[in-house]
C-alpha positions in Angstrom: 132.0 174.2 110.9 129.1 173.8 108.4 131.3 171.5 106.3 132.1 169.3 109.4 128.4 169.1 110.3 127.6 168.1 106.7 130.2 165.4 106.8 128.9 164.1 110.1 125.3 164.2 108.8 126.3 162.2 105.7 128.1 159.7 107.8 125.1 159.2 110.0 122.8 158.8 107.0 125.2 156.2 105.4 125.3 154.4 108.7 121.5 154.3 108.9 121.2 153.2 105.3 123.7 150.4 105.9 121.8 149.3 109.0 118.6 149.4 107.1 120.0 147.1 104.4 121.4 144.8 107.1 118.1 144.6 108.9 116.2 143.8 105.6 118.7 141.1 104.7 118.6 139.6 108.2 114.7 139.6 108.1 114.8 137.9 104.7 117.3 135.3 106.0 115.2 134.7 109.1 112.0 134.1 107.1 113.7 131.9 104.5 115.3 129.6 107.1 112.7 129.6 109.9 109.6 128.8 107.7 111.4 125.7 106.4 112.7 124.9 109.9 109.2 125.1 111.4 107.9 122.8 108.7 110.8 120.4 109.5 110.1 120.6 113.3 106.5 119.8 112.6 107.3 116.7 110.6 109.8 115.5 113.2 107.1 116.1 115.8 109.4 116.4 118.8 108.2 118.3 122.0 111.7 119.8 122.3 110.7 122.3 119.5 107.7 123.7 121.4 109.3 126.8 122.9 110.8 128.1 119.7 107.6 127.4 117.8 105.5 129.4 120.4 108.0 132.2 120.0 107.6 132.0 116.3 103.8 132.3 116.8 104.4 135.7 118.4 106.5 136.9 115.5 105.7 140.1 113.5 106.2 138.1 110.3 103.0 136.4 109.2 104.9 133.5 107.5 106.6 132.6 110.7 103.3 132.8 112.6 101.6 130.6 110.0 104.3 127.9 109.9 104.8 127.9 113.7 101.0 127.4 114.1 101.1 124.5 111.6 104.0 122.8 113.4 102.5 123.3 116.9 99.4 121.3 115.7 101.6 118.5 114.4 103.6 118.2 117.6 100.4 118.1 119.6 101.3 121.1 121.8 98.6 121.6 124.3 100.4 124.6 125.9 100.1 126.4 122.6 96.3 126.5 122.6 95.9 130.0 124.0 98.4 131.4 121.5 96.8 129.5 118.6 93.4 130.9 119.6 94.8 134.4 119.2 96.4 133.4 115.9 93.1 132.0 114.6 91.9 135.6 114.6 94.9 136.9 112.7 94.5 139.4 109.9 96.5 137.2 107.6 94.5 134.3 106.1 97.5 131.9 105.9 98.1 132.3 109.7 94.4 132.1 110.4 93.9 128.8 108.5 97.0 127.1 109.8 96.1 128.1 113.4 92.5 127.0 113.1 93.6 123.7 111.6 96.1 123.2 114.5 93.3 123.8 117.0 91.2 121.2 115.4 94.1 118.8 115.6 94.4 119.6 119.3 90.8 118.7 119.9 89.3 122.1 120.0 86.1 121.0 118.2 84.5 124.4 118.3 87.0 125.5 115.6 86.0 122.8 113.1 83.1 124.8 111.6 85.4 127.8 111.2 88.0 125.7 109.3 85.3 124.2 107.0 83.9 127.7 106.3 87.2 128.6 104.6 86.1 126.4 101.8 83.4 128.9 101.0 85.7 132.0 100.9 85.7 134.1 97.7 89.5 134.1 97.4 90.6 131.0 95.6 94.0 131.0 97.4 92.1 130.6 100.7 90.2 127.6 99.3 93.5 126.1 98.0 95.2 126.3 101.4 92.1 125.0 103.1 91.9 122.0 100.8 95.5 121.2 101.5 95.1 121.5 105.3 91.9 119.3 105.3 93.8 116.6 103.3 96.5 116.7 105.9 93.9 115.7 108.5 93.2 112.4 106.6 90.1 110.5 105.9 87.8 112.6 108.0 87.3 115.4 105.4 88.1 113.7 102.1 84.5 113.6 100.8 84.6 117.4 101.1 87.7 117.4 98.8 85.7 115.3 96.3 83.1 118.0 96.4 85.7 120.7 95.8 87.0 118.7 92.8 83.6 118.5 91.3 82.2 121.9 92.2 85.0 124.5 92.5 85.4 126.6 89.4 89.1 127.3 90.1 91.5 124.8 88.5 94.2 125.3 91.2 91.7 124.4 93.9 90.7 121.3 91.9 94.4 120.3 91.4 95.0 120.6 95.1 92.0 118.5 95.8 93.2 115.8 93.4 96.7 115.9 94.9 95.3 115.4 98.4 92.9 112.6 97.4 95.8 110.8 95.7 98.1 111.3 98.7 95.5 109.8 100.9 94.8 107.0 98.4 91.1 107.7 98.6 89.6 105.0 96.4 86.0 106.4 96.4 87.3 109.4 94.5 88.8 107.2 91.7 86.0 107.7 89.2 86.2 111.5 89.5 90.0 111.5 89.3 89.8 109.4 86.1 87.4 111.9 84.6 89.9 114.7 85.6 92.6 112.9 83.6 90.7 114.0 80.5 90.4 117.6 81.6 91.3 120.4 79.1 93.8 121.9 81.6 97.1 119.9 81.3 98.0 120.7 84.9 94.7 119.0 86.0 95.5 116.0 83.8 99.0 115.8 85.3 97.7 115.9 88.9 95.2 113.2 88.0 97.8 110.9 86.6 100.0 111.2 89.7 96.9 110.5 91.9 95.9 107.5 89.8 99.4 106.1 90.3 99.2 106.6 94.1 95.8 105.0 94.4 97.1 102.2 92.3 94.0 100.9 90.7 94.6 98.5 87.9 91.5 99.8 86.1 93.2 103.1 85.6 95.9 101.7 83.3 93.8 102.2 80.2 93.4 105.9 80.8 97.1 106.2 81.8 98.1 104.5 78.5 96.1 107.1 76.7 98.0 109.9 78.5 101.3 108.5 77.2 100.4 110.2 74.0 99.3 113.4 75.7 100.5 116.6 73.9 101.8 117.9 77.2 105.2 116.5 78.2 104.6 116.8 82.0 101.3 114.9 81.7 103.2 112.2 79.8 105.9 112.1 82.5 103.3 111.7 85.2 101.5 109.0 83.3 104.7 107.0 82.8 105.6 107.0 86.5 102.0 106.1 87.5 101.6 103.3 85.0 104.9 101.7 86.0 104.1 101.9 89.7 100.7 100.1 89.1 102.5 97.5 86.9 105.1 96.9 89.5 102.5 96.6 92.3 100.5 94.1 90.2 103.5 91.9 89.4 105.0 92.1 92.9 105.6 88.6 94.3 104.8 87.0 90.9 107.5 85.5 88.7 108.5 88.1 86.1 109.3 87.1 82.6 110.1 90.4 81.0 106.7 91.8 82.0 104.8 90.5 79.0 103.0 93.3 77.0 105.4 95.9 78.4 107.9 95.9 75.5 106.3 98.9 73.8 106.0 100.8 77.1 109.7 100.1 77.9 110.7 101.2 74.4 109.0 104.6 75.1 110.7 104.9 78.4 114.2 104.3 76.9 113.4 106.8 74.1 112.6 109.4 76.7 115.8 108.7 78.6 117.5 110.5 75.7 115.1 113.4 75.8 116.5 116.9 76.3 113.6 117.6 78.7 114.6 116.9 82.3 111.0 115.9 83.3 110.9 113.3 80.5 114.2 111.8 81.5 113.5 111.9 85.2 110.1 110.2 84.9 111.7 107.5 82.7 114.3 106.7 85.3 111.5 106.3 87.9 109.4 104.2 85.6 112.2 101.9 84.5 113.2 101.5 88.2 109.7 100.5 89.0 110.0 97.8 86.3 113.3 96.5 87.7 115.3 97.7 84.7 118.9 97.5 86.1 120.4 98.9 82.9 119.5 102.4 84.1 122.1 102.3 86.9 125.2 103.5 85.0 123.2 106.1 83.2 121.6 107.5 86.3 124.9 107.5 88.2 126.6 109.4 85.3 123.9 112.1 85.2 123.8 112.4 89.0 127.4 113.3 89.4 127.5 115.6 86.4 127.7 119.3 87.2 125.5 120.1 84.2 122.6 117.8 85.1 119.5 119.6 86.3 118.5 119.3 90.0 115.5 117.3 89.0 117.6 114.6 87.4 119.9 114.3 90.4 117.0 114.0 92.8 114.9 111.6 90.8 117.9 109.6 89.7 118.7 109.0 93.4 115.1 108.0 94.0 115.2 105.6 91.0 118.3 104.0 92.4 116.7 103.4 95.8 113.6 101.9 94.1 115.9 99.4 92.4 118.0 98.5 95.4 115.8 95.8 96.9 115.6 94.1 93.5 119.4 94.3 93.2 119.8 92.8 96.7 117.5 90.0 95.6 119.6 89.2 92.6 122.8 89.2 94.7 121.2 86.9 97.3 120.6 84.4 94.5 124.2 84.2 93.5 125.7 80.8 94.1 129.2 81.3 95.7 130.7 84.2 97.6 132.8 84.8 94.5 129.7 85.0 92.3 128.1 87.3 94.8 131.1 89.6 94.8 131.2 89.8 91.0 127.5 90.3 90.7 127.5 93.0 93.3 130.3 94.8 91.6 128.8 94.6 88.1 125.4 95.7 89.3 127.0 98.5 91.3 124.7 97.6 94.2 126.6 100.0 96.4 126.4 102.6 93.8 129.9 103.8 93.2 131.3 106.2 90.7 135.0 105.8 89.8 135.4 103.6 92.9 133.9 106.2 95.2 130.6 105.5 97.1 127.7 107.7 95.8 126.7 108.7 99.4 130.3 109.8 100.1 130.4 111.9 96.9 127.4 113.9 98.0 128.5 114.2 101.6 131.7 115.7 100.3 129.7 118.0 98.1 127.5 119.0 101.1 130.6 120.1 103.0 132.2 122.1 100.2 130.3 125.2 99.0 132.6 125.4 95.9 131.6 121.9 94.8 129.3 122.0 91.7 127.1 119.4 93.4 126.8 121.4 96.6 123.3 122.9 96.3 121.8 119.6 95.1 123.5 117.5 97.9 120.7 117.8 100.6 117.9 116.7 98.3 120.0 113.8 96.8 121.1 112.6 100.3 117.4 112.7 101.3 116.5 110.3 98.5 119.5 108.0 99.2 118.4 108.0 102.8 121.6 106.6 104.3 121.8 107.2 108.1 125.6 107.8 107.9 124.8 111.1 106.1 122.5 112.5 108.9 125.4 113.9 111.1 126.8 115.7 108.1 123.4 117.2 107.3 123.1 118.4 110.9 126.5 119.9 110.5 125.5 121.7 107.3 122.9 123.7 109.2 125.8 126.0 110.1 126.2 127.0 106.4 126.3 130.8 105.8 123.7 130.7 103.0 120.2 130.9 104.6 118.6 129.2 101.5 121.0 126.3 101.8 120.4 126.1 105.5 116.6 126.0 104.8 117.0 123.2 102.3 119.0 121.2 104.8 116.5 121.7 107.5 113.6 120.7 105.2 115.5 117.5 104.3 116.1 116.6 108.0 112.4 117.1 108.5 111.5 114.7 105.7 114.0 112.2 107.2 112.3 112.7 110.6 115.7 113.0 112.3 114.9 113.6 116.0 118.6 114.2 116.7 118.4 117.2 114.4 115.9 119.1 116.6 118.3 120.9 118.9 120.5 121.9 115.9 117.5 123.3 114.0 116.2 125.1 117.1 119.7 126.5 117.7 119.8 128.1 114.2 116.3 129.5 114.8 117.6 131.1 118.0 120.5 132.6 116.0 117.9 134.3 113.8 116.4 136.0 116.8 113.7 133.6 118.0 
């Protein structure tokens, strides 16, 4: 009898342990997917997401509460105001900041002071998140971000301020960002180079040229992309004759195409694409479909090809006869084919096959290729069994602002218990 009782007790314990593992795994999957799903729903900004987001705001998981609050502000959900006011008093600072910012977006002016006060918090992570959220609100608070860049002692806060000032192309901050490009911290210099490229001031080119010799490879990569973007913008609409004075720069870019460092190669693809260098096409295609290529190369290779596409179309349109056009189109691979197969189709196939070596990279590549024919397949991929893959697909659909994806994303959130 005792032996039977012991067997039963052990069976119960094993069952409870298995249930505990299942619950933990399910909780992890829910957080992984739903945080990215909420971000996506916020970017798409469709009212059809309101109910699931309000449900997320009531979650026990602070990450779900935080990202639900952020999304509700972005979709302009007036019905969420009472719930957001409760979340603004949350014990977790991430939820508190996101909810407060959402209330400001929704016209609750009494919460503006509370949001700005987060800039004075002792914890640097609180200031970092606040800087990011203020930058998301646009020009209204950008001078405060300049102050954060100049006065904050924490480099991560300063980096985030530079990123947001660059993202908003805030020209009054140019002089301070240029100074940051000389900072002793390479991460600050890198952020400054990216921001200078986005602001696009021709007077920044001297500093960016200096950064091409920076000891840090990531700073050099950022400088290359920024410098090429400014050069391309400057010469846009003008008749190009090999971009005089760029020979040395192009030689550096081609040298880095052969670098073993993915950041060096990726930034060179982007820079050469900005300079209308069509010779990168076969190289980029080869790397993108290689199972051994890093994810960064696949993503940035796709981005480079899309930068080049308008220039390739322009070349094709100048062809004399239909026969010339056909030959030119084929030689330039304007439709981007590999071994006779369309590049978009290659990555759609990879998206649908979990055993395909390109599978995990497919969502990010399809986002950069931005071909509407891939959207239905991305929505279909939300049913994948891997929550991390589901999350990456949802995030991509958000970046693509695919309104037709909203019910699909909401449905998966429901499956995770929301």
